[in-house]
C-alpha positions in Angstrom: 17.6 -24.8 -21.6 18.5 -23.6 -18.1 16.5 -20.8 -16.5 18.2 -18.0 -14.6 17.3 -15.1 -12.3 17.6 -11.5 -13.7 17.0 -8.3 -11.8 16.6 -4.6 -12.4 16.2 -1.8 -9.9 14.7 1.7 -10.5 13.2 4.6 -8.6 9.5 5.3 -9.3 6.6 6.6 -7.2 9.1 7.9 -4.7 10.2 4.4 -3.9 12.8 1.8 -4.9 11.3 -0.8 -7.3 13.2 -4.1 -7.7 11.9 -6.4 -10.5 13.0 -10.0 -10.7 12.2 -12.4 -13.5 13.2 -16.0 -14.4 14.3 -16.3 -18.0 16.6 -18.2 -20.3 18.8 -15.3 -21.5 19.7 -11.8 -20.6 18.3 -10.1 -23.7 14.8 -11.4 -23.3 14.8 -10.9 -19.5 15.8 -7.3 -19.8 13.3 -6.7 -22.5 10.6 -7.9 -20.2 11.9 -5.9 -17.3 12.1 -2.7 -19.3 8.4 -3.1 -20.4 7.3 -3.7 -16.9 9.2 -0.6 -15.7 7.5 1.3 -18.5 4.1 0.1 -17.2 4.9 1.3 -13.7 5.9 4.7 -15.0 2.7 4.9 -17.0 0.7 4.2 -13.8 2.6 6.8 -11.9 1.7 9.4 -14.6 -1.9 8.4 -14.2 -2.3 8.5 -10.5 0.4 11.0 -9.3 -1.0 13.9 -7.3 2.3 15.7 -7.8 2.2 15.7 -11.6 0.3 18.8 -12.8 -0.7 16.9 -16.0 -2.2 13.8 -14.3 -5.9 13.0 -14.1 -5.7 12.7 -10.3 -4.5 16.4 -10.2 -7.4 17.3 -12.4 -9.8 15.7 -10.0 -8.3 17.6 -7.1 -8.1 20.9 -8.9 -11.8 20.6 -9.7 -12.9 19.8 -6.1 -16.1 21.8 -5.4 -16.2 22.9 -9.1 -17.1 20.1 -11.5 -16.9 16.3 -12.1 -13.9 15.1 -14.1 -14.2 12.3 -16.6 -11.2 10.0 -16.3 -9.7 6.9 -17.9 -11.7 3.7 -17.1 -8.6 2.3 -15.4 -8.4 5.3 -12.9 -12.2 5.2 -12.4 -12.1 1.5 -11.5 -9.1 2.0 -9.1 -11.0 4.8 -7.3 -14.1 2.6 -7.1 -12.2 -0.3 -5.6 -10.5 2.1 -3.1 -13.9 3.3 -1.9 -15.0 -0.3 -1.5 -12.0 -1.0 0.7 -12.8 2.2 2.7 -16.3 0.8 3.3 -14.9 -2.6 4.4 -12.5 -1.0 6.9 -15.0 1.6 8.2 -12.9 4.4 6.8 -9.6 3.3 8.4 -8.3 3.4 4.8 -9.4 6.4 2.9 -7.9 7.9 -0.3 -9.3 11.4 0.6 -6.7 11.4 3.4 -4.7 13.7 1.1 -6.7 16.7 2.3 -5.5 16.3 5.9 -3.5 19.2 7.3 0.0 18.1 8.4 0.0 18.7 12.1 2.3 15.9 13.1 6.1 15.5 12.6 7.9 12.3 13.1 11.6 13.5 12.9 12.1 13.8 16.6 11.3 17.5 16.9 7.7 17.3 18.1 7.3 17.7 21.8 3.7 18.7 22.5 0.3 17.5 21.2 -1.6 19.7 18.8 -4.8 21.1 20.3 -8.0 18.9 19.9 -9.5 21.8 17.9 -6.6 21.7 15.4 -6.7 17.9 15.1 -10.5 18.0 14.5 -10.1 20.8 11.9 -7.3 18.8 10.1 -9.8 16.2 8.9 -12.8 18.3 7.9 -12.2 17.8 4.2 -11.6 14.0 4.6 -14.4 11.5 4.0 -14.5 8.7 1.4 -18.4 8.8 1.5 -18.4 12.3 0.0 -16.8 11.2 -3.3 -19.3 11.1 -6.1 -18.8 8.6 -8.9 -20.9 8.6 -12.1 -20.4 5.3 -13.8 -22.1 6.1 -17.1 -19.9 9.2 -17.6 -16.8 7.7 -15.9 -16.5 10.8 -13.9 -15.2 11.5 -10.4 -16.4 14.5 -8.3 -15.1 15.8 -5.0 -18.0 18.0 -3.8 -16.1 20.3 -1.4 -13.4 22.8 -2.2 -10.1 21.6 -0.6 -10.9 17.9 -0.9 -8.2 15.8 -2.4 -7.5 12.2 -3.2 -4.1 10.4 -3.1 -2.9 6.9 -3.8 0.0 6.8 -1.3 -1.4 3.7 0.5 -2.6 1.8 -2.6 -0.7 3.0 -5.7 2.5 1.0 -5.4 0.5 -2.2 -4.8 -1.6 -1.5 -7.9 1.6 -0.9 -9.9 3.0 -4.2 -8.7 -0.1 -6.1 -9.7 -0.1 -4.5 -13.2 3.6 -5.3 -13.7 3.0 -8.9 -12.7 0.1 -9.2 -15.1 2.0 -7.7 -18.0 5.0 -10.1 -17.4 2.7 -13.1 -17.1 1.0 -12.2 -20.3 4.4 -12.0 -22.0 5.1 -15.6 -21.0 7.4 -14.9 -18.0 6.8 -18.0 -15.8 8.2 -16.7 -12.5 9.3 -13.5 -10.8 8.9 -11.0 -8.0 7.9 -7.3 -8.1 9.2 -5.5 -5.0 7.6 -2.1 -5.0 9.2 -0.4 -2.1 8.2 -3.3 0.2 5.0 -4.2 -1.6 5.8 -7.6 -3.1 3.9 -9.6 -5.7 5.2 -13.0 -6.7 4.4 -15.9 -9.1 6.0 -19.2 -10.1 9.1 -20.7 -8.5 12.8 -20.1 -8.5 15.0 -21.9 -11.1 15.8 -24.6 -8.6 12.1 -25.3 -8.0 11.9 -23.8 -4.6 9.3 -21.2 -3.5 10.1 -17.5 -3.4 10.3 -16.5 0.3 9.9 -13.3 2.2 11.6 -12.3 5.4 9.5 -10.5 8.0 11.7 -7.9 9.7 11.9 -8.0 13.4 10.6 -4.6 14.5 12.5 -4.8 17.8 15.8 -5.2 15.8 15.4 -4.2 12.2 18.7 -5.9 11.2 17.2 -9.3 12.0 14.3 -11.2 10.5 11.5 -12.4 12.6 10.2 -15.1 10.3 10.6 -16.5 6.8 7.5 -17.4 4.8 6.9 -18.7 1.3 5.0 -16.2 -0.8 3.5 -18.5 -3.4 1.4 -16.9 -6.2 0.3 -13.9 -4.2 1.3 -10.6 -2.7 2.7 -9.6 0.7 3.0 -6.1 2.0 4.8 -5.2 5.2 4.2 -1.9 6.9 6.5 -1.1 9.8 6.5 1.8 12.2 9.7 1.2 14.1 11.4 4.3 12.6 8.8 7.1 12.0 7.2 7.8 15.3 7.0 10.4 18.1 6.7 9.8 21.8 4.6 12.4 23.8 3.6 12.0 27.4 4.8 8.4 27.4 2.6 7.4 24.4 4.2 6.3 21.1 2.5 7.8 18.0 3.4 6.5 14.6 3.2 8.2 11.2 0.1 6.4 10.0 -2.8 8.8 10.8 -6.4 7.8 11.4 -8.2 9.7 8.6 -11.4 9.7 10.7 -9.9 11.4 13.7 -6.7 13.1 12.7 -4.7 11.3 15.4 -1.8 8.9 14.7 -2.2 5.2 15.3 -0.8 3.6 18.4 -0.1 0.1 19.7 1.3 -1.7 16.6 4.9 -1.9 15.4 4.5 -4.0 12.2 1.8 -5.4 10.0 2.3 -7.9 7.2 -0.6 -8.7 4.9 -0.8 -11.6 2.4 -3.5 -11.3 -0.3 -4.1 -12.2 -3.9 -3.5 -8.6 -5.0 -0.8 -6.2 -3.7 -3.3 -3.4 -4.1 -5.6 -4.9 -1.4 -2.6 -5.9 0.8 -1.2 -2.4 0.6 -4.5 -0.8 1.6 -5.2 -3.3 4.4 -1.7 -2.9 5.9 -2.4 0.7 6.5 -6.0 0.1 7.7 -4.9 -2.5 10.3 -2.6 0.1 11.9 -5.5 2.4 12.3 -8.1 -0.2 13.3 -5.8 -1.8 15.9 -4.8 -5.4 16.5 -8.2 -6.9 17.7 -10.4 -5.2 15.1 -7.8 -5.7 12.3 -7.5 -9.4 13.0 -11.3 -9.8 13.1 -11.7 -8.0 9.8 -8.9 -10.0 8.1 -10.4 -13.3 9.3 -13.6 -12.4 7.4 -11.8 -11.8 4.1 -11.2 -14.9 1.9 -7.6 -15.4 0.8 -6.2 -12.8 3.1 -3.9 -13.4 6.1 -1.9 -11.1 8.3 0.8 -11.0 10.9 0.8 -8.2 13.5 3.6 -7.4 15.9 2.6 -5.1 18.8 4.6 -2.6 20.8 5.4 -5.2 23.3 7.0 -7.4 20.6 4.1 -9.9 20.8 3.1 -11.6 17.6 -0.5 -12.2 16.6 -1.7 -13.8 13.4 -4.9 -14.4 11.5 -6.5 -17.8 11.5 -4.9 -19.8 8.7 -1.3 -18.6 8.5 1.7 -20.9 9.1 4.7 -19.1 10.4 8.2 -20.5 10.9 9.9 -18.1 13.2 13.7 -17.8 13.1 
């Protein structure tokens, strides 16, 4: 029986999720899609720092007070996030949520915050402060005012979980697009690979390149819209959690990895680390590749990637 493409779009985690599956009929396809959306909604309830009932909120509310025992799934996600923080020297850090919001990227900002204000904005940030107790499955933020947030890893994790659920249900091919965090598997009904277009950051209405995704994830983070220019320097909305200053020099990062969770975190970290350090770090990670486009529109890639520019 012929296979067809079926899609469903929904809003979750503050983003647009588009789920695509290959199936024989509409009824089974939409049953699969609904279950995957339910899984993403479940993850949002678990990790949301805006939901007063979530375990993440409980961790943040008990900062400086007491450890919080959490679900094994959340504990494992936090542990993996801290490992990524170590691997990126803190360029990625889930404790970024405690940063004071000094910078605006809507065109209204004209002057730099004082160095003292910037330094003060990151006092409560630091992944190394987080205390995990494996036997108890507890998480403790030792300073009042500390917070964790999953803005740079949560959508990727949700995409990974949705893919796993669909594969276990027997769905042989599909794509989860979690607000730009993409996780794919299998092939299209005509036998061709799923492909992803890399947006040209110099002209967002055009694609820079087209690449096959394969059975992996790709996350593109672009900073061609949210930025501020002060004294001739272009500052983008991704803030270095170690210094409090916005990142500079990069327009777009695309990361290919086995898991969208890892690709999501690395895309953020590379903006902060910069082109040279980011490429060097990616080249040391098995199964991970990246494409970086800098402010001059120059393209740089990790070692083993094959790009067909348009």
